[in-house]
C-alpha angles and dihedrals in degrees: 000000000000123000090251092052090052089054091049094049088053085066094048124138106185094195090053090050089058090048092050092049090057091051093049109054119195095033114108111247092233090066091068119090092177109235117165113236098242090053092047092048090052090048092049092053090058098036094056087064090061118089091225092065090083093057089050091051091050093049101086138203102038125215099227135050089228090057089054089051089050090050091052091049092049091050089050090058097050112121102196110080098208093047090047092052090049092050091046093052092047090053103040095077088059096050107107106166141048096244096060090042094051098045091057106092113147111211092208091066090075090067095050105050097146095053093039094058092065090053091048091055089051096046093047090058093052118119088216107100099222097039088056092045091049092052093053091045091054090050089052093047098049112023110046097079129042093345094051120133120177093229089063088073087072091070097068093028090061094051112111116188139143090208113115095216092052094048091047090053091050089051091047089050094052094043088054091045090053089054094049105028105022100160095049096042102044095075089063088066096039090051093046094237091159130063112262096257094050091042092055093041089053090054091047093051093044092051089052091054123104088210094066117081122237090246091052091049092053091051092049088054089063091056097061115126 
């Protein structure tokens, strides 16, 4: 066991490990140490100050799910955009579950919207489930407010995948887009730009949102396929 692993096991909560394993199907239970996210975030903030963190980030793949979570949190803290993109692209092929994918949200991306968009287009076309999901998630996180352009809706609308975690992210994206950019997004549903399952899941998630008005929810109900 490495020195880092010893530090991580010191934060172990075995009951939480069992809980995480149930939420993350397809990952062997023995890969879960069981570190609660707030504790791991706090650890990551200190660990990134240590010189050895770079060797850990370069040493892929990791043995434990919690190490993957730590990697995602370290990437999220990186301050140099080019280095962050490089680290992200090294790591994405090893991401094999929604939790690690979704916790990775580099803060530096917000200051590099123009360059990031090209990467998002590339990631969203990936056949790798979690690279594609990550791309759509970054589009949702950074381009539905002041940087929104209607043509950006084509990126997730053109995604075709049988993977549950990709289709769920597309539905999540469009439900969020309806809440933030109703007028521009609604035609995607009216024109049946999404496959029926994703279309209906989008409507379901939008109707569960507090940001959608009652009148809008009733109208969305009429668009179910």
